[in-house]
Biopython code that builds the backbone (N, CA, C, O; Angstrom):
import numpy as np
from Bio.PDB.StructureBuilder import StructureBuilder

atoms = [
    (1, "UNK", "N", (217.527, 60.279, 21.038)),
    (1, "UNK", "CA", (218.144, 60.887, 22.202)),
    (1, "UNK", "C", (217.228, 60.657, 23.402)),
    (1, "UNK", "O", (216.018, 60.863, 23.314)),
    (2, "UNK", "N", (217.793, 60.242, 24.490)),
    (2, "UNK", "CA", (217.032, 59.953, 25.700)),
    (2, "UNK", "C", (216.559, 61.239, 26.375)),
    (2, "UNK", "O", (217.264, 62.248, 26.385)),
    (3, "UNK", "N", (215.362, 61.181, 26.932)),
    (3, "UNK", "CA", (214.804, 62.307, 27.668)),
    (3, "UNK", "C", (215.437, 62.316, 29.059)),
    (3, "UNK", "O", (215.301, 61.346, 29.805)),
    (4, "UNK", "N", (216.125, 63.399, 29.413)),
    (4, "UNK", "CA", (216.845, 63.480, 30.684)),
    (4, "UNK", "C", (215.991, 64.021, 31.825)),
    (4, "UNK", "O", (216.440, 64.057, 32.970)),
    (5, "UNK", "N", (214.757, 64.444, 31.522)),
    (5, "UNK", "CA", (213.910, 65.013, 32.561)),
    (5, "UNK", "C", (213.294, 63.913, 33.399)),
    (5, "UNK", "O", (212.825, 62.906, 32.869)),
    (6, "UNK", "N", (213.295, 64.106, 34.705)),
    (6, "UNK", "CA", (212.725, 63.122, 35.616)),
    (6, "UNK", "C", (211.364, 63.562, 36.144)),
    (6, "UNK", "O", (210.630, 62.745, 36.700)),
    (7, "UNK", "N", (211.018, 64.817, 35.983)),
    (7, "UNK", "CA", (209.773, 65.330, 36.541)),
    (7, "UNK", "C", (208.610, 65.126, 35.579)),
    (7, "UNK", "O", (208.774, 65.142, 34.359)),
    (8, "UNK", "N", (207.455, 64.936, 36.153)),
    (8, "UNK", "CA", (206.247, 64.751, 35.364)),
    (8, "UNK", "C", (205.851, 66.074, 34.713)),
    (8, "UNK", "O", (205.770, 67.111, 35.371)),
    (9, "UNK", "N", (205.606, 66.010, 33.405)),
    (9, "UNK", "CA", (205.180, 67.198, 32.670)),
    (9, "UNK", "C", (203.693, 67.096, 32.367)),
    (9, "UNK", "O", (203.140, 66.001, 32.257)),
    (10, "UNK", "N", (203.059, 68.247, 32.235)),
    (10, "UNK", "CA", (201.637, 68.307, 31.913)),
    (10, "UNK", "C", (201.472, 69.089, 30.624)),
    (10, "UNK", "O", (201.930, 70.227, 30.522)),
    (11, "UNK", "N", (200.825, 68.489, 29.643)),
    (11, "UNK", "CA", (200.534, 69.216, 28.415)),
    (11, "UNK", "C", (199.416, 70.201, 28.724)),
    (11, "UNK", "O", (198.333, 69.821, 29.168)),
    (12, "UNK", "N", (199.702, 71.469, 28.478)),
    (12, "UNK", "CA", (198.729, 72.512, 28.786)),
    (12, "UNK", "C", (199.010, 73.726, 27.931)),
    (12, "UNK", "O", (200.138, 74.215, 27.887)),
    (13, "UNK", "N", (197.981, 74.218, 27.246)),
    (13, "UNK", "CA", (198.122, 75.407, 26.404)),
    (13, "UNK", "C", (197.628, 76.609, 27.205)),
    (13, "UNK", "O", (196.437, 76.758, 27.477)),
    (14, "UNK", "N", (198.586, 77.459, 27.574)),
    (14, "UNK", "CA", (198.281, 78.681, 28.313)),
    (14, "UNK", "C", (198.956, 79.850, 27.612)),
    (14, "UNK", "O", (200.056, 79.711, 27.078)),
    (15, "UNK", "N", (198.305, 80.983, 27.615)),
    (15, "UNK", "CA", (198.876, 82.180, 27.005)),
    (15, "UNK", "C", (200.072, 82.650, 27.845)),
    (15, "UNK", "O", (200.018, 82.678, 29.075)),
    (16, "UNK", "N", (201.156, 83.019, 27.140)),
    (16, "UNK", "CA", (202.384, 83.471, 27.795)),
    (16, "UNK", "C", (202.857, 84.768, 27.162)),
    (16, "UNK", "O", (202.813, 84.938, 25.943)),
    (17, "UNK", "N", (203.308, 85.676, 28.010)),
    (17, "UNK", "CA", (204.034, 86.866, 27.569)),
    (17, "UNK", "C", (205.423, 86.729, 28.166)),
    (17, "UNK", "O", (205.567, 86.371, 29.334)),
    (18, "UNK", "N", (206.455, 87.015, 27.365)),
    (18, "UNK", "CA", (207.817, 86.825, 27.867)),
    (18, "UNK", "C", (208.742, 87.904, 27.312)),
    (18, "UNK", "O", (208.451, 88.548, 26.304)),
    (19, "UNK", "N", (209.869, 88.078, 28.007)),
    (19, "UNK", "CA", (210.873, 89.048, 27.577)),
    (19, "UNK", "C", (212.239, 88.571, 28.053)),
    (19, "UNK", "O", (212.355, 87.703, 28.917)),
    (20, "UNK", "N", (213.261, 89.165, 27.462)),
    (20, "UNK", "CA", (214.644, 88.847, 27.859)),
    (20, "UNK", "C", (215.174, 89.987, 28.720)),
    (20, "UNK", "O", (216.231, 90.551, 28.437)),
    (21, "UNK", "N", (214.432, 90.320, 29.770)),
    (21, "UNK", "CA", (214.806, 91.390, 30.694)),
    (21, "UNK", "C", (214.994, 92.722, 29.970)),
    (21, "UNK", "O", (215.873, 93.516, 30.308)),
    (22, "UNK", "N", (214.136, 92.945, 28.956)),
    (22, "UNK", "CA", (214.111, 94.221, 28.244)),
    (22, "UNK", "C", (212.660, 94.678, 28.206)),
    (22, "UNK", "O", (211.776, 94.013, 28.747)),
    (23, "UNK", "N", (212.426, 95.798, 27.575)),
    (23, "UNK", "CA", (211.050, 96.280, 27.444)),
    (23, "UNK", "C", (210.304, 95.566, 26.325)),
    (23, "UNK", "O", (209.075, 95.627, 26.280)),
    (24, "UNK", "N", (211.014, 94.887, 25.417)),
    (24, "UNK", "CA", (210.367, 94.168, 24.321)),
    (24, "UNK", "C", (209.676, 92.926, 24.852)),
    (24, "UNK", "O", (210.320, 92.039, 25.412)),
    (25, "UNK", "N", (208.348, 92.863, 24.674)),
    (25, "UNK", "CA", (207.555, 91.728, 25.130)),
    (25, "UNK", "C", (207.125, 90.908, 23.915)),
    (25, "UNK", "O", (206.820, 91.455, 22.855)),
    (26, "UNK", "N", (207.107, 89.597, 24.087)),
    (26, "UNK", "CA", (206.695, 88.691, 23.022)),
    (26, "UNK", "C", (205.589, 87.791, 23.536)),
    (26, "UNK", "O", (205.439, 87.601, 24.743)),
    (27, "UNK", "N", (204.811, 87.233, 22.607)),
    (27, "UNK", "CA", (203.703, 86.359, 22.972)),
    (27, "UNK", "C", (203.968, 84.936, 22.521)),
    (27, "UNK", "O", (204.659, 84.701, 21.530)),
    (28, "UNK", "N", (203.412, 83.992, 23.260)),
    (28, "UNK", "CA", (203.505, 82.593, 22.907)),
    (28, "UNK", "C", (202.494, 81.800, 23.713)),
    (28, "UNK", "O", (201.634, 82.361, 24.392)),
    (29, "UNK", "N", (202.614, 80.476, 23.623)),
    (29, "UNK", "CA", (201.741, 79.581, 24.370)),
    (29, "UNK", "C", (202.584, 78.478, 24.986)),
    (29, "UNK", "O", (203.595, 78.062, 24.420)),
    (30, "UNK", "N", (202.159, 78.013, 26.144)),
    (30, "UNK", "CA", (202.848, 76.858, 26.720)),
    (30, "UNK", "C", (202.431, 75.621, 25.934)),
    (30, "UNK", "O", (201.327, 75.547, 25.394)),
    (31, "UNK", "N", (203.336, 74.661, 25.884)),
    (31, "UNK", "CA", (203.042, 73.380, 25.265)),
    (31, "UNK", "C", (203.000, 72.314, 26.353)),
    (31, "UNK", "O", (202.082, 71.494, 26.404)),
    (32, "UNK", "N", (203.991, 72.338, 27.208)),
    (32, "UNK", "CA", (203.973, 71.498, 28.402)),
    (32, "UNK", "C", (204.701, 72.234, 29.522)),
    (32, "UNK", "O", (205.581, 73.064, 29.288)),
    (33, "UNK", "N", (204.304, 71.900, 30.741)),
    (33, "UNK", "CA", (204.885, 72.560, 31.898)),
    (33, "UNK", "C", (205.221, 71.515, 32.957)),
    (33, "UNK", "O", (204.611, 70.447, 33.010)),
    (34, "UNK", "N", (206.194, 71.836, 33.791)),
    (34, "UNK", "CA", (206.609, 70.956, 34.876)),
    (34, "UNK", "C", (207.102, 71.831, 36.027)),
    (34, "UNK", "O", (207.206, 73.047, 35.867)),
    (35, "UNK", "N", (207.404, 71.245, 37.172)),
    (35, "UNK", "CA", (207.920, 72.048, 38.286)),
    (35, "UNK", "C", (209.220, 72.785, 37.956)),
    (35, "UNK", "O", (209.503, 73.827, 38.547)),
    (36, "UNK", "N", (210.004, 72.263, 37.030)),
    (36, "UNK", "CA", (211.302, 72.895, 36.748)),
    (36, "UNK", "C", (211.375, 73.620, 35.409)),
    (36, "UNK", "O", (212.397, 74.236, 35.108)),
    (37, "UNK", "N", (210.307, 73.563, 34.588)),
    (37, "UNK", "CA", (210.423, 74.219, 33.298)),
    (37, "UNK", "C", (209.130, 74.312, 32.524)),
    (37, "UNK", "O", (208.096, 73.770, 32.916)),
    (38, "UNK", "N", (209.222, 75.025, 31.400)),
    (38, "UNK", "CA", (208.079, 75.209, 30.511)),
    (38, "UNK", "C", (208.590, 75.283, 29.074)),
    (38, "UNK", "O", (209.643, 75.865, 28.811)),
    (39, "UNK", "N", (207.834, 74.687, 28.144)),
    (39, "UNK", "CA", (208.155, 74.855, 26.736)),
    (39, "UNK", "C", (207.215, 75.914, 26.188)),
    (39, "UNK", "O", (205.997, 75.794, 26.312)),
    (40, "UNK", "N", (207.781, 76.951, 25.581)),
    (40, "UNK", "CA", (207.004, 78.050, 25.012)),
    (40, "UNK", "C", (207.005, 77.917, 23.496)),
    (40, "UNK", "O", (208.059, 77.970, 22.862)),
    (41, "UNK", "N", (205.817, 77.744, 22.916)),
    (41, "UNK", "CA", (205.680, 77.742, 21.463)),
    (41, "UNK", "C", (205.655, 79.200, 21.010)),
    (41, "UNK", "O", (204.791, 79.979, 21.412)),
    (42, "UNK", "N", (206.624, 79.548, 20.163)),
    (42, "UNK", "CA", (206.741, 80.921, 19.691)),
    (42, "UNK", "C", (207.563, 80.964, 18.415)),
    (42, "UNK", "O", (208.404, 80.096, 18.178)),
    (43, "UNK", "N", (207.319, 81.964, 17.605)),
    (43, "UNK", "CA", (208.140, 82.195, 16.413)),
    (43, "UNK", "C", (209.392, 82.983, 16.764)),
    (43, "UNK", "O", (210.242, 83.195, 15.899)),
    (44, "UNK", "N", (209.526, 83.424, 18.022)),
    (44, "UNK", "CA", (210.668, 84.232, 18.450)),
    (44, "UNK", "C", (211.377, 83.609, 19.657)),
    (44, "UNK", "O", (211.412, 84.209, 20.731)),
    (45, "UNK", "N", (211.938, 82.412, 19.484)),
    (45, "UNK", "CA", (212.654, 81.806, 20.609)),
    (45, "UNK", "C", (214.003, 82.491, 20.832)),
    (45, "UNK", "O", (214.625, 82.988, 19.893)),
    (46, "UNK", "N", (214.436, 82.506, 22.080)),
    (46, "UNK", "CA", (215.761, 83.039, 22.422)),
    (46, "UNK", "C", (216.789, 81.925, 22.328)),
    (46, "UNK", "O", (216.450, 80.744, 22.404)),
    (47, "UNK", "N", (218.038, 82.305, 22.162)),
    (47, "UNK", "CA", (219.106, 81.302, 22.125)),
    (47, "UNK", "C", (219.353, 80.779, 23.546)),
    (47, "UNK", "O", (219.055, 81.467, 24.522)),
    (48, "UNK", "N", (219.894, 79.572, 23.657)),
    (48, "UNK", "CA", (220.180, 79.001, 24.977)),
    (48, "UNK", "C", (221.076, 79.920, 25.814)),
    (48, "UNK", "O", (222.006, 80.548, 25.307)),
    (49, "UNK", "N", (220.766, 79.976, 27.105)),
    (49, "UNK", "CA", (221.539, 80.788, 28.039)),
    (49, "UNK", "C", (220.962, 82.161, 28.315)),
    (49, "UNK", "O", (221.426, 82.860, 29.215)),
    (50, "UNK", "N", (219.944, 82.560, 27.542)),
    (50, "UNK", "CA", (219.349, 83.893, 27.720)),
    (50, "UNK", "C", (218.351, 83.865, 28.884)),
    (50, "UNK", "O", (217.466, 83.009, 28.904)),
    (51, "UNK", "N", (218.473, 84.785, 29.859)),
    (51, "UNK", "CA", (217.501, 84.894, 30.949)),
    (51, "UNK", "C", (216.138, 85.338, 30.399)),
    (51, "UNK", "O", (216.063, 86.153, 29.480)),
    (52, "UNK", "N", (215.073, 84.789, 30.977)),
    (52, "UNK", "CA", (213.720, 85.066, 30.478)),
    (52, "UNK", "C", (212.788, 85.399, 31.643)),
    (52, "UNK", "O", (212.780, 84.699, 32.656)),
    (53, "UNK", "N", (212.005, 86.467, 31.495)),
    (53, "UNK", "CA", (210.881, 86.766, 32.388)),
    (53, "UNK", "C", (209.635, 86.235, 31.714)),
    (53, "UNK", "O", (209.424, 86.483, 30.527)),
    (54, "UNK", "N", (208.806, 85.510, 32.444)),
    (54, "UNK", "CA", (207.608, 84.885, 31.883)),
    (54, "UNK", "C", (206.393, 85.295, 32.701)),
    (54, "UNK", "O", (206.418, 85.284, 33.932)),
    (55, "UNK", "N", (205.324, 85.659, 31.990)),
    (55, "UNK", "CA", (204.039, 85.893, 32.626)),
    (55, "UNK", "C", (203.082, 84.841, 32.076)),
    (55, "UNK", "O", (202.704, 84.880, 30.905)),
    (56, "UNK", "N", (202.696, 83.905, 32.932)),
    (56, "UNK", "CA", (201.863, 82.765, 32.551)),
    (56, "UNK", "C", (200.427, 83.074, 32.931)),
    (56, "UNK", "O", (200.124, 83.234, 34.114)),
    (57, "UNK", "N", (199.531, 83.160, 31.946)),
    (57, "UNK", "CA", (198.125, 83.464, 32.221)),
    (57, "UNK", "C", (197.401, 82.169, 32.550)),
    (57, "UNK", "O", (197.140, 81.356, 31.663)),
    (58, "UNK", "N", (197.075, 81.978, 33.822)),
    (58, "UNK", "CA", (196.476, 80.723, 34.259)),
    (58, "UNK", "C", (194.957, 80.701, 34.145)),
    (58, "UNK", "O", (194.362, 79.630, 34.030)),
    (59, "UNK", "N", (194.335, 81.847, 34.176)),
    (59, "UNK", "CA", (192.916, 81.992, 33.835)),
    (59, "UNK", "C", (192.655, 83.468, 33.598)),
    (59, "UNK", "O", (193.565, 84.288, 33.714)),
    (60, "UNK", "N", (191.439, 83.807, 33.272)),
    (60, "UNK", "CA", (191.114, 85.180, 32.880)),
    (60, "UNK", "C", (191.612, 86.211, 33.881)),
    (60, "UNK", "O", (191.063, 86.349, 34.975)),
    (61, "UNK", "N", (192.658, 86.934, 33.495)),
    (61, "UNK", "CA", (193.182, 88.002, 34.323)),
    (61, "UNK", "C", (194.161, 87.588, 35.407)),
    (61, "UNK", "O", (194.818, 88.450, 35.991)),
    (62, "UNK", "N", (194.281, 86.307, 35.695)),
    (62, "UNK", "CA", (195.198, 85.839, 36.737)),
    (62, "UNK", "C", (196.488, 85.335, 36.093)),
    (62, "UNK", "O", (196.464, 84.478, 35.210)),
    (63, "UNK", "N", (197.611, 85.883, 36.551)),
    (63, "UNK", "CA", (198.901, 85.526, 35.969)),
    (63, "UNK", "C", (199.874, 85.109, 37.060)),
    (63, "UNK", "O", (199.785, 85.550, 38.205)),
    (64, "UNK", "N", (200.806, 84.247, 36.670)),
    (64, "UNK", "CA", (201.896, 83.855, 37.549)),
    (64, "UNK", "C", (203.187, 84.323, 36.890)),
    (64, "UNK", "O", (203.456, 84.002, 35.732)),
    (65, "UNK", "N", (203.974, 85.076, 37.629)),
    (65, "UNK", "CA", (205.243, 85.603, 37.107)),
    (65, "UNK", "C", (206.361, 84.617, 37.428)),
    (65, "UNK", "O", (206.502, 84.165, 38.565)),
    (66, "UNK", "N", (207.156, 84.291, 36.405)),
    (66, "UNK", "CA", (208.244, 83.329, 36.537)),
    (66, "UNK", "C", (209.519, 83.890, 35.933)),
    (66, "UNK", "O", (209.476, 84.807, 35.112)),
    (67, "UNK", "N", (210.633, 83.347, 36.335)),
    (67, "UNK", "CA", (211.929, 83.698, 35.751)),
    (67, "UNK", "C", (212.650, 82.405, 35.423)),
    (67, "UNK", "O", (212.502, 81.400, 36.119)),
    (68, "UNK", "N", (213.435, 82.444, 34.351)),
    (68, "UNK", "CA", (214.161, 81.250, 33.969)),
    (68, "UNK", "C", (215.291, 81.548, 33.005)),
    (68, "UNK", "O", (215.602, 82.703, 32.712)),
    (69, "UNK", "N", (215.893, 80.483, 32.522)),
    (69, "UNK", "CA", (217.001, 80.552, 31.571)),
    (69, "UNK", "C", (216.634, 79.661, 30.381)),
    (69, "UNK", "O", (216.200, 78.525, 30.570)),
    (70, "UNK", "N", (216.803, 80.165, 29.176)),
    (70, "UNK", "CA", (216.535, 79.348, 27.996)),
    (70, "UNK", "C", (217.499, 78.170, 27.977)),
    (70, "UNK", "O", (218.716, 78.357, 27.958)),
    (71, "UNK", "N", (216.954, 76.962, 27.983)),
    (71, "UNK", "CA", (217.775, 75.748, 27.977)),
    (71, "UNK", "C", (218.058, 75.284, 26.551)),
    (71, "UNK", "O", (219.158, 74.816, 26.255)),
    (72, "UNK", "N", (217.076, 75.411, 25.677)),
    (72, "UNK", "CA", (217.236, 75.029, 24.275)),
    (72, "UNK", "C", (216.159, 75.719, 23.456)),
    (72, "UNK", "O", (215.146, 76.163, 23.995)),
    (73, "UNK", "N", (216.381, 75.806, 22.156)),
    (73, "UNK", "CA", (215.387, 76.436, 21.288)),
    (73, "UNK", "C", (215.419, 75.795, 19.905)),
    (73, "UNK", "O", (216.409, 75.182, 19.505)),
    (74, "UNK", "N", (214.316, 75.952, 19.192)),
    (74, "UNK", "CA", (214.214, 75.452, 17.819)),
    (74, "UNK", "C", (213.465, 76.487, 16.987)),
    (74, "UNK", "O", (212.408, 76.976, 17.387)),
    (75, "UNK", "N", (214.015, 76.807, 15.845)),
    (75, "UNK", "CA", (213.380, 77.721, 14.897)),
    (75, "UNK", "C", (213.549, 77.094, 13.522)),
    (75, "UNK", "O", (214.656, 77.042, 12.986)),
    (76, "UNK", "N", (212.446, 76.620, 12.957)),
    (76, "UNK", "CA", (212.509, 75.871, 11.706)),
    (76, "UNK", "C", (212.598, 76.759, 10.477)),
    (76, "UNK", "O", (213.166, 76.358, 9.462)),
    (77, "UNK", "N", (212.042, 77.962, 10.558)),
    (77, "UNK", "CA", (212.010, 78.836, 9.396)),
    (77, "UNK", "C", (210.742, 78.683, 8.567)),
    (77, "UNK", "O", (210.498, 79.469, 7.651)),
    (78, "UNK", "N", (209.932, 77.670, 8.884)),
    (78, "UNK", "CA", (208.668, 77.501, 8.182)),
    (78, "UNK", "C", (207.633, 78.442, 8.787)),
    (78, "UNK", "O", (207.576, 78.616, 10.004)),
    (79, "UNK", "N", (206.822, 79.041, 7.936)),
    (79, "UNK", "CA", (205.859, 80.045, 8.397)),
    (79, "UNK", "C", (204.831, 79.467, 9.364)),
    (79, "UNK", "O", (204.547, 80.084, 10.391)),
    (80, "UNK", "N", (204.277, 78.317, 9.068)),
    (80, "UNK", "CA", (203.200, 77.772, 9.897)),
    (80, "UNK", "C", (203.616, 76.522, 10.671)),
    (80, "UNK", "O", (202.757, 75.726, 11.053)),
    (81, "UNK", "N", (204.875, 76.339, 10.900)),
    (81, "UNK", "CA", (205.324, 75.148, 11.596)),
    (81, "UNK", "C", (205.125, 75.318, 13.094)),
    (81, "UNK", "O", (205.563, 76.316, 13.666)),
    (82, "UNK", "N", (204.468, 74.354, 13.736)),
    (82, "UNK", "CA", (204.084, 74.484, 15.141)),
    (82, "UNK", "C", (205.150, 74.050, 16.138)),
    (82, "UNK", "O", (204.900, 74.091, 17.343)),
    (83, "UNK", "N", (206.313, 73.641, 15.688)),
    (83, "UNK", "CA", (207.340, 73.141, 16.605)),
    (83, "UNK", "C", (208.312, 74.221, 17.066)),
    (83, "UNK", "O", (209.144, 73.953, 17.933)),
    (84, "UNK", "N", (208.238, 75.426, 16.519)),
    (84, "UNK", "CA", (209.150, 76.496, 16.924)),
    (84, "UNK", "C", (208.909, 76.856, 18.383)),
    (84, "UNK", "O", (207.770, 76.886, 18.850)),
    (85, "UNK", "N", (209.982, 77.125, 19.082)),
    (85, "UNK", "CA", (209.836, 77.540, 20.468)),
    (85, "UNK", "C", (211.104, 77.324, 21.266)),
    (85, "UNK", "O", (212.187, 77.133, 20.713)),
    (86, "UNK", "N", (210.943, 77.359, 22.591)),
    (86, "UNK", "CA", (212.108, 77.220, 23.470)),
    (86, "UNK", "C", (211.715, 76.561, 24.781)),
    (86, "UNK", "O", (210.620, 76.758, 25.308)),
    (87, "UNK", "N", (212.643, 75.779, 25.279)),
    (87, "UNK", "CA", (212.503, 75.184, 26.593)),
    (87, "UNK", "C", (213.167, 76.096, 27.599)),
    (87, "UNK", "O", (214.322, 76.486, 27.423)),
    (88, "UNK", "N", (212.454, 76.437, 28.645)),
    (88, "UNK", "CA", (212.971, 77.349, 29.668)),
    (88, "UNK", "C", (213.068, 76.611, 30.998)),
    (88, "UNK", "O", (212.082, 76.052, 31.478)),
    (89, "UNK", "N", (214.248, 76.612, 31.585)),
    (89, "UNK", "CA", (214.464, 76.041, 32.920)),
    (89, "UNK", "C", (214.156, 77.139, 33.934)),
    (89, "UNK", "O", (214.780, 78.200, 33.912)),
    (90, "UNK", "N", (213.206, 76.890, 34.813)),
    (90, "UNK", "CA", (212.781, 77.906, 35.777)),
    (90, "UNK", "C", (213.787, 78.060, 36.907)),
    (90, "UNK", "O", (214.440, 77.103, 37.322)),
    (91, "UNK", "N", (213.893, 79.297, 37.393)),
    (91, "UNK", "CA", (214.772, 79.623, 38.514)),
    (91, "UNK", "C", (213.883, 80.011, 39.695)),
    (91, "UNK", "O", (213.178, 81.019, 39.637)),
    (92, "UNK", "N", (213.913, 79.232, 40.741)),
    (92, "UNK", "CA", (213.147, 79.489, 41.969)),
    (92, "UNK", "C", (211.684, 79.853, 41.695)),
    (92, "UNK", "O", (211.257, 80.963, 42.012)),
    (93, "UNK", "N", (210.918, 78.934, 41.111)),
    (93, "UNK", "CA", (209.504, 79.250, 40.870)),
    (93, "UNK", "C", (208.771, 79.484, 42.186)),
    (93, "UNK", "O", (209.071, 78.832, 43.186)),
    (94, "UNK", "N", (207.814, 80.409, 42.194)),
    (94, "UNK", "CA", (207.083, 80.713, 43.433)),
    (94, "UNK", "C", (206.146, 79.572, 43.820)),
    (94, "UNK", "O", (205.777, 78.748, 42.983)),
    (95, "UNK", "N", (205.772, 79.534, 45.079)),
    (95, "UNK", "CA", (204.881, 78.488, 45.588)),
    (95, "UNK", "C", (203.551, 78.463, 44.837)),
    (95, "UNK", "O", (202.985, 77.389, 44.628)),
    (96, "UNK", "N", (203.051, 79.608, 44.434)),
    (96, "UNK", "CA", (201.771, 79.652, 43.717)),
    (96, "UNK", "C", (201.846, 78.858, 42.409)),
    (96, "UNK", "O", (200.848, 78.277, 41.982)),
    (97, "UNK", "N", (203.016, 78.829, 41.775)),
    (97, "UNK", "CA", (203.200, 78.036, 40.557)),
    (97, "UNK", "C", (203.117, 76.543, 40.893)),
    (97, "UNK", "O", (202.448, 75.784, 40.192)),
    (98, "UNK", "N", (203.785, 76.132, 41.945)),
    (98, "UNK", "CA", (203.739, 74.726, 42.349)),
    (98, "UNK", "C", (202.325, 74.303, 42.751)),
    (98, "UNK", "O", (201.907, 73.180, 42.467)),
    (99, "UNK", "N", (201.596, 75.193, 43.405)),
    (99, "UNK", "CA", (200.199, 74.916, 43.761)),
    (99, "UNK", "C", (199.355, 74.756, 42.498)),
    (99, "UNK", "O", (198.523, 73.853, 42.414)),
    (100, "UNK", "N", (199.570, 75.625, 41.524)),
    (100, "UNK", "CA", (198.857, 75.558, 40.249)),
    (100, "UNK", "C", (199.128, 74.222, 39.551)),
    (100, "UNK", "O", (198.206, 73.605, 39.018)),
    (101, "UNK", "N", (200.388, 73.774, 39.551)),
    (101, "UNK", "CA", (200.734, 72.494, 38.920)),
    (101, "UNK", "C", (200.026, 71.324, 39.600)),
    (101, "UNK", "O", (199.575, 70.396, 38.929)),
    (102, "UNK", "N", (199.929, 71.366, 40.919)),
    (102, "UNK", "CA", (199.224, 70.301, 41.646)),
    (102, "UNK", "C", (197.755, 70.239, 41.214)),
    (102, "UNK", "O", (197.197, 69.154, 41.053)),
    (103, "UNK", "N", (197.143, 71.388, 41.032)),
    (103, "UNK", "CA", (195.747, 71.433, 40.568)),
    (103, "UNK", "C", (195.655, 70.837, 39.161)),
    (103, "UNK", "O", (194.745, 70.060, 38.876)),
    (104, "UNK", "N", (196.592, 71.199, 38.286)),
    (104, "UNK", "CA", (196.583, 70.682, 36.909)),
    (104, "UNK", "C", (196.717, 69.166, 36.879)),
    (104, "UNK", "O", (196.053, 68.508, 36.079)),
    (105, "UNK", "N", (197.553, 68.607, 37.723)),
    (105, "UNK", "CA", (197.769, 67.158, 37.720)),
    (105, "UNK", "C", (196.481, 66.403, 38.047)),
    (105, "UNK", "O", (196.329, 65.239, 37.677)),
    (106, "UNK", "N", (195.557, 67.066, 38.738)),
    (106, "UNK", "CA", (194.297, 66.422, 39.095)),
    (106, "UNK", "C", (193.183, 66.684, 38.089)),
    (106, "UNK", "O", (192.077, 66.167, 38.250)),
    (107, "UNK", "N", (193.454, 67.479, 37.052)),
    (107, "UNK", "CA", (192.451, 67.742, 36.014)),
    (107, "UNK", "C", (192.209, 66.482, 35.198)),
    (107, "UNK", "O", (193.157, 65.778, 34.852)),
    (108, "UNK", "N", (190.960, 66.192, 34.890)),
    (108, "UNK", "CA", (190.687, 65.036, 34.024)),
    (108, "UNK", "C", (191.114, 65.353, 32.595)),
    (108, "UNK", "O", (191.076, 66.509, 32.173)),
    (109, "UNK", "N", (191.518, 64.326, 31.853)),
    (109, "UNK", "CA", (191.891, 64.493, 30.445)),
    (109, "UNK", "C", (190.622, 64.562, 29.628)),
    (109, "UNK", "O", (189.734, 63.722, 29.777)),
    (110, "UNK", "N", (190.530, 65.575, 28.751)),
    (110, "UNK", "CA", (189.395, 65.714, 27.852)),
    (110, "UNK", "C", (189.922, 65.593, 26.434)),
    (110, "UNK", "O", (190.746, 66.406, 26.015)),
    (111, "UNK", "N", (189.469, 64.606, 25.695)),
    (111, "UNK", "CA", (189.950, 64.380, 24.326)),
    (111, "UNK", "C", (189.736, 65.633, 23.484)),
    (111, "UNK", "O", (188.668, 66.246, 23.508)),
    (112, "UNK", "N", (190.780, 65.997, 22.739)),
    (112, "UNK", "CA", (190.684, 67.163, 21.868)),
    (112, "UNK", "C", (191.028, 68.469, 22.533)),
    (112, "UNK", "O", (191.059, 69.505, 21.868)),
    (113, "UNK", "N", (191.287, 68.456, 23.830)),
    (113, "UNK", "CA", (191.642, 69.681, 24.570)),
    (113, "UNK", "C", (192.954, 69.500, 25.261)),
    (113, "UNK", "O", (193.318, 68.400, 25.676)),
    (114, "UNK", "N", (193.682, 70.628, 25.383)),
    (114, "UNK", "CA", (194.912, 70.644, 26.170)),
    (114, "UNK", "C", (194.750, 71.634, 27.262)),
    (114, "UNK", "O", (195.665, 71.825, 28.062)),
]
sb = StructureBuilder()
sb.init_structure("model")
sb.init_model(0)
sb.init_chain("A")
sb.init_seg("    ")
for serial, (resi, resn, name, xyz) in enumerate(atoms, 1):
    if name == "N":
        sb.init_residue(resn, " ", resi, " ")
    sb.init_atom(name, np.array(xyz, "f"), 0.0, 1.0, " ", f" {name:<3s}", serial, name[0])
structure = sb.get_structure()
């Protein structure tokens, strides 16, 4: 299947807290991020179409709050399988997120690190 995304994505592992506009909060990690979306690795992905609040921890204590819609999800059922998660299409990301992405694009690649 062809990749329909045109925007450059950055592989980056960042701690994420997310919810479906309820009080129940879940934890995960980013796998890759772009100006229009983020893939969240989690054992608790939401089904496509579910609105999501995301708190992206960009460094110690600093977070960027985002909102989006689940575009797709995968849940394998395997206990230790690392592919479980969901792709979230962001809705009106704040300028601070776009500034953060610009900084990430200029980070040097370090083998063995994301």
